[in-house]
C-alpha positions, 0 to 999 in steps of 0.5 A, spaced: 847 900 288 840 898 287 839 891 285 835 889 279 829 885 281 827 883 274 827 875 276 824 876 283 817 879 285 813 880 291 806 882 293 803 883 300 796 882 301 792 881 307 798 880 311 801 875 306 807 876 302 808 872 296 815 872 293 816 869 286 822 866 282 820 869 276 824 865 270 820 859 268 823 858 262 829 856 266 825 852 271 827 858 275 834 857 276 837 862 280 842 866 277 847 870 281 843 876 280 837 873 283 841 871 289 842 878 290 835 880 289 832 874 294 836 877 299 834 884 298 827 882 297 826 879 304 830 884 307 825 889 305 819 885 307 822 884 314 821 892 315 814 892 313 809 891 318 803 889 313 807 883 311 807 877 317 807 871 313 812 870 307 810 864 301 816 863 297 814 860 290 816 859 283 813 861 277 810 856 272 810 849 273 817 848 278 819 851 284 826 852 283 831 847 279 837 850 283 843 855 281 844 857 274 850 852 272 850 855 265 853 862 268 858 858 273 864 859 267 863 866 269 861 867 276 865 861 279 871 861 275 876 862 280 877 862 287 875 869 288 869 869 284 867 862 288 868 866 294 863 872 292 858 867 289 858 863 295 857 869 299 851 871 295 848 865 296 849 865 303 846 872 304 840 870 300 839 863 304 840 867 311 835 872 309 830 867 308 831 863 314 832 869 319 826 873 316 822 874 323 815 871 321 813 864 318 816 863 311 813 857 307 816 854 301 810 852 296 813 847 292 811 844 285 815 841 280 823 841 281 826 843 287 833 841 286 840 844 289 839 851 291 832 850 290 832 845 295 836 849 300 831 855 299 826 851 301 829 848 307 831 855 309 823 856 310 820 854 316 815 850 312 815 846 306 808 845 302 808 840 296 804 837 291 804 831 288 808 834 282 814 835 287 821 832 286 826 835 291 834 833 291 841 836 291 845 834 285 852 836 288 855 829 287 853 830 280 857 836 279 863 835 283 862 841 288 861 840 296 855 843 299 856 849 304 855 848 311 849 852 312 845 848 307 848 842 309 846 843 316 839 845 314 838 839 310 841 835 316 836 838 321 830 837 317 831 829 315 836 827 320 843 824 318 842 817 314 837 821 309 841 827 309 847 822 306 842 819 301 840 825 298 847 828 298 851 822 296 846 820 290 845 826 287 838 824 285 831 827 286 826 824 291 819 823 289 813 826 292 811 820 297 818 819 299 819 827 301 813 826 305 815 820 308 822 822 310 820 829 313 823 833 307 816 836 306 812 838 312 805 839 309 802 835 303 798 839 298 791 836 296 791 841 290 797 846 287 802 847 293 801 855 292 793 854 294 795 849 300 801 854 302 796 860 302 791 856 307 797 855 311 799 862 311 791 864 313 792 860 319 798 864 322 797 871 319 792 873 325 797 871 331 801 875 335 807 877 330 812 879 337 810 872 339 812 868 333 818 872 332 821 871 339 819 863 338 822 863 332 829 866 334 829 861 340 827 855 336 833 857 331 837 858 337 836 851 340 837 848 333 843 851 332 846 850 339 846 857 341 841 859 346 846 859 352 850 864 348 844 868 346 841 868 353 841 876 353 838 877 346 832 872 348 831 875 355 830 882 351 825 879 346 821 875 352 821 882 356 819 886 350 813 882 348 810 882 356 811 890 355 807 890 348 801 893 346 799 886 343 800 883 350 795 888 353 790 886 347 791 879 347 789 879 355 783 884 353 781 880 347 781 873 352 777 876 357 772 879 352 771 873 348 773 876 342 779 875 336 785 880 338 787 885 333 795 885 334 799 890 331 806 887 332 808 893 337 
């Protein structure tokens, strides 16, 4: 069944896809339908050769206030519905994390709970001075998933991850930068800084970036040995590609390469 994309929009221009959570009246709190929309959006963009970098942003003043708790009495009311809901959130997070190109979260205002998780699923987090980032699970009586906890832990380390999860309080912008929860502080609005970052990445070789991303994720997850054959194929395919020939030619001719991703 087609997924209604009412609250998630995307546009692609000059190689950059901007995916927008479009529910500003709720600080872009994510409903079950929106989790499904996010997964569908990123899966669809992964099939487009003209989308090389993706920016995830919230409409209005906030990135994402987290999951829409007001619907939990319906969509997380019993063990089976909890399982189905968690499967949808994990599918969305994995769709963002495993998108082949670079992904950038542009954080203004709140990025709480599930919003923080979505930001952590991106390759980079750009934030402006309005950002407030945290995970409120301890104030709701729920345990954060292994996937989201792993993303948090590998970004900020054990002690900071414990502080974020145990306190349930949002961290202010300066603290987010200090502990590495934010990778790039913005001098103005986060989306403008995210676009500037995307511009530095969009013209580079897509196969190189996709291969490097797979390898780095495998190393971070401790699966590089198990994925040895897959990684070898990625490396071999890059050497056999038209982009490799174009890159060599451009270097010798002292010009900018024109990569096609094949």
